[in-house]
C-alpha positions as CSV (number, residue, x, y, z in Angstrom):
1,M,209.7,-29.5,2.1
2,A,208.5,-25.9,2.2
3,E,207.5,-26.3,5.7
4,A,211.0,-27.6,6.6
5,D,212.5,-24.6,5.0
6,T,210.2,-22.2,6.8
7,E,211.1,-23.8,10.2
8,D,214.9,-23.6,9.4
9,A,214.5,-19.8,8.4
10,A,212.6,-19.1,11.7
11,R,215.1,-21.0,13.8
12,P,217.5,-18.6,15.7
13,W,221.2,-18.5,15.0
14,P,223.3,-21.0,17.0
15,P,225.5,-19.5,19.8
16,P,228.7,-20.1,17.6
17,A,227.5,-17.5,15.2
18,G,227.3,-14.7,17.6
19,A,230.6,-15.9,19.3
20,Y,232.3,-15.8,15.9
21,A,231.2,-12.2,15.3
22,E,232.1,-11.2,18.7
23,E,235.6,-12.7,18.7
24,R,236.5,-11.2,15.2
25,G,235.0,-7.8,16.1
26,L,232.5,-7.8,13.3
27,F,229.9,-5.8,15.1
28,Q,232.5,-3.2,16.1
29,L,233.9,-3.1,12.5
30,L,230.4,-2.4,11.0
31,Q,229.7,0.4,13.5
32,N,233.0,2.0,12.8
33,M,232.8,1.9,9.1
34,L,229.2,3.4,9.3
35,E,230.5,6.3,11.5
36,E,233.3,7.0,9.0
37,L,230.9,7.1,6.1
38,L,228.6,9.4,7.9
39,I,231.4,11.8,9.1
40,H,233.3,12.0,5.7
41,K,230.4,11.4,3.3
42,P,232.6,10.1,0.4
43,D,231.6,10.2,-3.3
44,D,232.6,6.7,-3.7
45,P,231.5,4.7,-0.4
46,I,232.7,1.4,-1.6
47,E,236.2,2.5,-2.4
48,F,236.4,4.4,1.0
49,M,235.3,1.4,2.8
50,I,237.9,-0.8,1.0
51,N,240.7,1.8,2.0
52,H,239.3,1.9,5.6
53,L,239.7,-1.9,5.7
54,K,243.3,-1.7,4.5
55,Q,244.2,0.8,7.2
56,N,243.4,-2.1,9.8
57,N,243.2,0.3,12.6
58,D,239.6,0.1,14.0
59,E,240.7,-1.4,17.3
60,A,243.1,1.5,17.9
61,P,241.8,3.5,20.9
62,R,240.9,7.2,20.5
63,I,240.3,8.5,24.0
64,C,240.3,11.8,25.7
65,V,240.9,12.1,29.4
66,L,239.7,15.2,30.9
67,G,239.1,16.7,34.4
68,P,240.1,19.4,36.7
69,P,243.7,20.0,38.0
70,A,245.0,17.4,40.2
71,S,242.3,14.8,39.3
72,G,244.7,12.3,38.1
73,K,244.5,12.8,34.4
74,T,248.2,11.8,33.7
75,T,248.0,8.7,35.9
76,V,244.9,7.5,34.0
77,A,246.3,8.5,30.6
78,M,249.5,6.6,31.2
79,W,247.7,3.5,32.5
80,L,245.5,3.6,29.4
81,C,248.5,3.8,27.2
82,K,250.3,0.9,28.7
83,H,247.0,-1.1,28.7
84,F,246.3,-0.5,25.0
85,N,249.9,0.2,23.8
86,A,248.7,3.5,22.5
87,I,250.3,7.0,22.2
88,R,249.9,9.5,25.0
89,V,249.6,13.1,23.8
90,S,249.5,15.9,26.3
91,Q,250.7,19.5,26.8
92,E,254.1,18.1,27.9
93,T,254.6,15.7,25.1
94,L,253.6,18.4,22.4
95,L,255.9,21.0,23.7
96,F,258.9,19.1,25.0
97,K,259.0,15.6,23.2
98,E,257.9,16.3,19.8
99,A,259.4,18.0,16.8
100,L,256.2,19.5,15.2
101,R,256.0,22.3,12.8
102,Q,254.7,24.9,15.3
103,T,256.4,23.5,18.4
104,E,258.8,26.3,18.7
105,E,256.1,28.9,18.3
106,A,254.0,27.3,21.1
107,K,257.1,27.1,23.4
108,A,257.7,30.9,22.9
109,Y,254.2,31.6,24.3
110,K,255.0,29.4,27.3
111,E,258.3,31.0,28.0
112,R,256.6,34.5,27.9
113,N,254.1,33.2,30.3
114,Q,251.3,33.8,27.7
115,K,248.3,31.7,27.0
116,I,248.8,29.4,23.9
117,P,246.1,30.1,21.4
118,N,243.5,27.4,20.9
119,A,244.2,27.3,17.2
120,L,247.9,26.6,17.8
121,W,247.0,23.8,20.2
122,A,244.5,22.3,17.7
123,N,247.2,22.4,14.9
124,L,249.7,20.7,17.1
125,I,247.2,18.0,18.1
126,Q,246.1,17.4,14.5
127,E,249.9,17.0,13.3
128,R,250.7,14.8,16.1
129,L,247.6,12.4,15.6
130,S,248.2,12.2,11.9
131,N,251.5,10.5,12.5
132,V,251.8,6.8,11.7
133,D,252.2,5.6,15.3
134,C,249.0,7.4,16.5
135,I,247.1,6.1,13.5
136,K,248.2,2.4,14.0
137,Q,248.4,2.2,17.8
138,G,245.7,4.7,18.7
139,W,246.0,7.8,21.1
140,I,245.2,8.9,24.5
141,L,244.7,12.7,24.5
142,E,245.3,14.0,28.0
143,G,243.7,17.3,29.0
144,F,242.3,18.3,25.6
145,P,239.9,19.8,24.8
146,E,239.9,22.3,27.6
147,N,237.0,24.4,26.2
148,Q,234.4,24.5,23.6
149,E,236.5,26.3,20.9
150,Q,239.3,23.7,21.2
151,A,236.6,20.9,20.8
152,W,235.1,22.4,17.9
153,M,238.6,22.9,16.3
154,L,239.3,19.3,16.8
155,Q,236.2,18.3,15.2
156,S,236.7,20.3,12.2
157,S,240.0,18.6,11.8
158,G,238.4,15.3,11.8
159,I,239.4,14.4,15.3
160,F,236.5,12.5,17.0
161,P,237.3,10.5,20.2
162,R,235.3,7.3,20.7
163,H,235.4,7.6,24.4
164,V,235.8,10.8,26.7
165,V,236.7,10.0,30.3
166,M,235.8,12.8,32.6
167,L,237.4,12.6,36.1
168,Y,235.8,14.5,38.9
169,A,236.4,15.0,42.7
170,P,235.5,17.8,45.2
171,D,237.4,21.0,45.0
172,T,238.8,20.7,48.5
173,V,240.3,17.3,47.7
174,L,241.9,18.6,44.6
175,I,243.3,21.7,46.2
176,E,244.9,19.3,48.9
177,R,246.2,16.9,46.3
178,S,247.9,19.7,44.3
179,G,250.2,20.4,47.0
180,G,252.1,17.2,46.5
181,K,252.5,17.5,42.7
182,R,256.1,17.6,41.6
183,L,257.7,18.1,38.0
184,D,260.7,16.5,36.4
185,P,262.3,19.5,34.6
186,L,264.2,17.2,32.4
187,T,261.4,15.0,31.0
188,Q,258.3,17.1,32.1
189,E,256.7,14.2,33.8
190,V,254.5,14.6,36.6
191,F,254.8,12.9,39.9
192,H,253.2,13.1,43.4
193,T,254.8,12.9,46.8
194,T,252.1,10.5,48.1
195,F,250.4,8.7,45.0
196,D,253.3,8.5,42.5
197,W,256.8,8.8,43.8
198,P,259.6,7.8,41.5
199,S,261.8,5.0,42.5
200,D,264.9,6.3,40.9
201,P,266.9,8.4,43.4
202,L,268.3,10.7,40.5
203,V,264.8,11.5,39.4
204,Q,263.8,12.2,43.0
205,E,266.6,14.7,43.5
206,R,265.7,16.7,40.4
207,L,262.0,17.0,41.0
208,V,260.6,20.6,41.5
209,K,257.4,22.0,42.8
210,P,255.6,23.7,39.9
211,E,255.4,27.5,40.3
212,D,251.7,27.8,39.8
213,L,250.7,25.4,42.3
214,S,249.7,27.8,45.1
215,E,246.2,27.4,46.5
216,Q,245.1,30.6,44.7
217,E,246.4,29.5,41.4
218,V,244.7,26.1,41.8
219,S,241.5,27.7,42.8
220,K,241.7,29.9,39.7
221,K,242.2,26.9,37.5
222,L,239.3,25.0,39.1
223,L,237.1,28.1,38.6
224,E,238.0,28.3,34.9
225,Y,237.5,24.4,34.5
226,H,234.0,24.6,36.0
227,R,233.2,27.5,33.7
228,N,234.1,25.5,30.5
229,F,233.0,22.0,31.7
230,P,229.2,22.4,30.7
231,E,230.0,23.2,27.1
232,I,232.4,20.2,26.7
233,F,230.0,18.0,28.4
234,H,227.3,19.1,25.9
235,I,229.6,18.3,23.0
236,Y,230.8,15.0,24.1
237,Q,227.8,13.8,26.1
238,K,227.1,10.7,23.9
239,V,230.6,9.3,24.4
240,L,231.4,10.9,27.8
241,K,231.8,8.8,30.9
242,S,232.2,10.5,34.3
243,I,234.4,8.6,36.8
244,N,235.1,9.5,40.5
245,A,238.8,10.4,40.6
246,D,239.0,8.6,44.1
247,Q,237.3,5.5,42.8
248,P,238.1,5.2,39.1
249,S,236.0,3.0,37.4
250,V,226.3,-0.8,32.4
251,D,224.5,-0.4,30.2
252,V,223.8,-4.1,28.9
253,L,220.7,-4.5,26.8
254,S,219.3,-7.8,28.2
255,Q,219.5,-9.7,31.4
256,V,219.4,-13.4,32.0
257,C,219.3,-14.6,35.6
258,C,219.7,-18.4,35.9
259,G,217.4,-18.5,39.0
260,Q,214.7,-16.7,37.1
261,L,215.2,-19.0,34.1
262,L,214.5,-21.9,36.1
263,K,211.2,-20.5,37.7
264,E,210.1,-19.5,34.2
265,A,210.6,-23.0,32.8
266,V,208.5,-24.5,35.6
267,A,205.7,-21.8,35.2
268,D,205.5,-22.4,31.5
269,N,205.1,-26.2,32.0
270,T,208.0,-26.9,29.5
271,K,209.5,-30.5,29.3
272,L,212.5,-29.1,31.0
273,G,210.3,-27.4,33.5
274,E,208.8,-30.6,34.6
275,L,212.3,-32.0,35.3
276,V,213.4,-28.9,37.2
277,K,210.2,-28.6,39.4
278,P,211.0,-31.3,42.0
279,Y,214.4,-29.5,42.7
280,I,212.8,-26.0,42.9
281,D,210.0,-27.4,45.3
282,S,212.5,-29.1,47.6
283,G,215.0,-26.3,47.5
284,D,217.9,-28.6,46.3
285,P,220.3,-27.4,43.7
286,V,219.1,-28.1,40.1
287,P,221.8,-30.4,38.3
288,N,224.3,-28.8,36.1
289,N,223.1,-30.7,33.0
290,L,219.5,-29.3,33.4
291,V,220.7,-25.7,34.0
292,L,222.9,-25.9,30.9
293,K,220.1,-27.1,28.7
294,L,218.0,-24.1,29.8
295,L,220.7,-21.7,29.3
296,T,221.6,-23.0,25.8
297,E,218.0,-22.7,24.9
298,R,217.6,-19.2,26.2
299,L,220.9,-17.8,25.0
300,S,220.3,-19.2,21.6
301,S,217.2,-17.0,21.1
302,L,217.2,-14.0,18.8
303,D,217.1,-11.5,21.4
304,C,220.2,-12.6,23.2
305,L,222.2,-13.1,20.1
306,S,221.3,-9.5,18.9
307,R,221.2,-7.6,22.1
308,G,223.6,-9.4,24.4
309,W,223.0,-11.1,27.8
310,V,224.1,-11.1,31.4
311,L,224.4,-14.1,33.6
312,S,223.8,-13.4,37.2
313,G,225.3,-15.9,39.8
314,F,226.4,-18.4,37.1
315,P,228.7,-20.2,36.9
316,R,229.0,-21.2,40.4
317,D,231.9,-23.4,40.1
318,V,234.6,-24.5,37.6
319,E,232.6,-27.5,36.5
320,Q,229.8,-25.2,35.3
321,G,232.3,-22.8,33.8
322,E,233.9,-25.6,31.7
323,Q,230.4,-26.9,30.7
324,L,229.5,-23.3,29.5
325,Q,232.8,-23.2,27.5
326,K,232.2,-26.7,25.8
327,A,228.7,-25.3,24.8
328,Q,230.5,-22.3,23.2
329,I,228.7,-19.9,25.5
330,N,231.6,-17.5,26.4
331,P,231.1,-14.5,28.3
332,N,233.3,-11.5,27.1
333,R,233.3,-9.8,30.4
334,V,233.3,-11.6,33.9
335,F,232.9,-9.5,37.2
336,F,233.6,-10.8,40.7
337,F,231.8,-8.8,43.3
338,N,233.7,-8.7,46.7
339,L,231.9,-7.7,49.9
340,P,233.1,-8.2,53.6
341,Y,231.5,-10.9,55.7
342,E,229.8,-8.4,58.0
343,S,228.2,-6.4,55.1
344,I,226.8,-9.7,53.7
345,M,225.2,-10.6,56.9
346,E,223.8,-7.2,57.4
347,R,222.3,-7.0,53.9
348,L,220.7,-10.4,53.9
349,S,219.7,-11.3,57.5
350,Q,217.8,-7.9,57.8
351,R,215.6,-8.5,54.7
352,R,211.9,-8.7,55.4
353,T,208.7,-9.3,53.2
354,D,205.3,-8.1,53.6
355,P,203.0,-11.2,53.1
356,V,200.1,-9.2,52.2
357,T,201.6,-7.0,49.4
358,G,204.7,-8.9,48.6
359,E,206.8,-5.8,49.1
360,R,210.3,-6.2,50.4
361,Y,212.0,-4.2,53.1
362,H,215.1,-3.9,55.1
363,T,215.2,-3.2,58.8
364,T,218.1,-0.8,58.5
365,F,218.2,0.5,54.7
366,R,214.4,0.3,54.0
367,P,212.3,0.1,57.1
368,A,208.5,-0.4,56.7
369,P,206.6,2.9,56.6
370,T,204.0,2.0,59.3
371,P,203.9,0.1,62.5
372,E,201.1,-2.1,61.1
373,I,203.2,-3.2,58.1
374,Q,206.2,-3.7,60.4
375,A,204.2,-6.0,62.7
376,R,203.2,-8.4,59.9
377,L,206.7,-8.6,58.1
378,R,208.2,-12.1,57.8
379,Q,211.8,-13.3,57.2
380,N,212.5,-15.8,54.4
381,P,214.1,-18.8,56.1
382,K,217.1,-18.6,53.5
383,D,217.9,-15.2,55.1
384,E,218.4,-16.6,58.7
385,E,222.2,-16.3,59.7
386,E,222.7,-20.0,59.9
387,N,221.5,-20.5,56.2
388,I,223.5,-17.5,55.0
389,E,226.7,-19.2,56.4
390,K,226.0,-22.2,54.6
391,R,225.7,-20.4,51.2
392,L,228.8,-18.5,51.9
393,N,230.9,-21.4,52.8
394,I,229.9,-23.0,49.4
395,Y,230.8,-19.8,47.6
396,Y,234.1,-19.5,49.3
397,S,235.1,-23.0,48.6
398,N,234.4,-22.4,44.8
399,V,235.5,-18.9,44.2
400,K,239.3,-19.3,44.2
401,A,239.1,-21.8,41.4
402,L,236.6,-19.8,39.4
403,E,238.9,-16.7,39.7
404,D,241.7,-18.9,38.3
405,F,239.5,-20.2,35.5
406,Y,238.5,-16.6,34.5
407,Q,242.0,-14.9,34.6
408,D,240.8,-11.9,32.6
409,A,237.9,-11.1,35.1
410,F,237.4,-7.7,36.8
411,Y,236.9,-7.3,40.5
412,V,234.4,-5.0,41.8
413,N,234.3,-3.5,45.5
414,A,230.6,-4.0,46.2
415,D,230.7,-2.3,49.5
416,Q,230.2,1.2,48.1
417,D,227.6,3.5,46.6
418,P,225.7,1.7,43.8
419,Y,226.2,4.6,41.4
420,V,230.1,4.2,41.8
421,I,229.8,0.5,41.2
422,F,227.8,1.2,38.2
423,E,230.3,3.6,36.8
424,F,233.2,1.3,37.4
425,I,231.5,-1.6,35.5
426,E,230.4,0.7,32.8
427,S,233.9,1.7,32.2
428,C,235.1,-1.9,31.9
429,I,232.4,-2.6,29.4
430,I,232.8,0.3,27.0
431,K,236.6,-0.3,26.5
432,P,237.4,-2.5,23.5
433,L,238.2,-6.2,24.1
434,P,241.8,-7.1,23.7
435,C,242.6,-8.4,20.3
436,K,243.9,-12.0,20.6
437,K,246.5,-12.7,18.1
438,P,246.4,-16.2,16.3
C-alpha cells in the first residue's frame, strides 16, 4: 500500500490540472498578489490579500506606451484600449477631457507656452488613475513618463505599469511622418493625412496642422527624447518591450517538437517507439493516435506543466486539432506563419548538409566556408523541389480549415528579419489572455 501511495505522489499532474489553473488565471493571480505584497509590505498580509481579491481587477491592463514623436503612440494606445476595453490617459485627455483638481493650473502653463512641471503631470496622472473606471477597466498611459523624474514620481505614487511598450523608428522616418499629422481642435484627437484620416467630412474640415510640427521642432523633440530614453529604459527594463513602429509587434520556457518527440521515442526503445519506428524508417506519416499518445505522455510531465510548452508544426489538420481538444491539451496561443511560395522554395531547396561533420549550410544565406566543404555537400531528398511541392500541397489543403478551427490565432509575416518576428510573437504572448465570461 505504501508503494502505491509513493507512486501516486510521484506521478505528474494530469493535463486538466494545468489547464484549469491557466483558464482561471491562477498563476497570474498568485504573481499579482505577490507583487502587491512586496510593493506595499502591509502589516497584515492576510487582510491585504483578502481586500485585493475583493477588488477583482487583477486582469485589468496597466500599460505605458512610449516612443519618439510621430512613432504612432496614439494609434497603438487607442487600439489597446479598444482591445482591452481600458481607459486611455494622455496629455490630451488630461488637459481637455477631464475635470481634475489641477487641470486648470496645467492648462494655464499650456496657454502660456510654458513647460508643465513634472510634479504637476504626476499629480494629474495619479488622480486620474485613482478613479473607479481606471481601477476596474485598467489603463493605457500614452506618452508618460517622458523622463526619469516623471517615472520616479509615478513610482512614488504607487503607479507601476505591468508592461511598457517602447516604439522606435529611424529619425528620418519620424520627421517625414510628422508632416502629415493633423489635430482636431475640438476633441484634441490626433489624425494623419496618410495613415489615419477621419471618415467624417465635418471632422476633416476642422483639422489643423499643429504649430510645433516644423522639421526643426520635431528634430528638437527627437533630440530631447533620445537624451531621456536611456534613463527610462533602465527603470523599466524588466517590463519593457521594444517594437518596430513600422512593424508593430518569446520567451517560452520549454519547447516540444512533435518530430523530435517521435525520434526520441524510437531512440529510447519505448513501447510506443517500437510502434512508431516502421513509419519513421519508411518516411510515412505516423498515425494520429500514436502521435497523440506520445504528446499526452510528454505534455503531462512535470516540466511541461510547470514551465509551459510549444508545439511546432502540430496539429497539421483539423482532425489532429480535435483530438488535442478531446485530450484537454489546449494551447493558449496559436501562431500561423505565412511565407510566399518563392521564399519557401529558396529557403528549403538550397539547404545542404556536410556528411562528414553533419553541419548544415545554405547556398545563399550560409554558404560553405571552403571549396573542399562545398564539394562534399549533399542535399536531403526531401528538399528537392518536387518533394517540397508535395508537402506544400498537403499544407495548403489543410490550413484554411485549421485557421477556422483556431479563430483566435495570430498571423505572422515570416518573410522578414527574425528579430522582428520574435518581437511580434513576444508582444502577443506577454499580453493577458482574454477573460471568457461563463
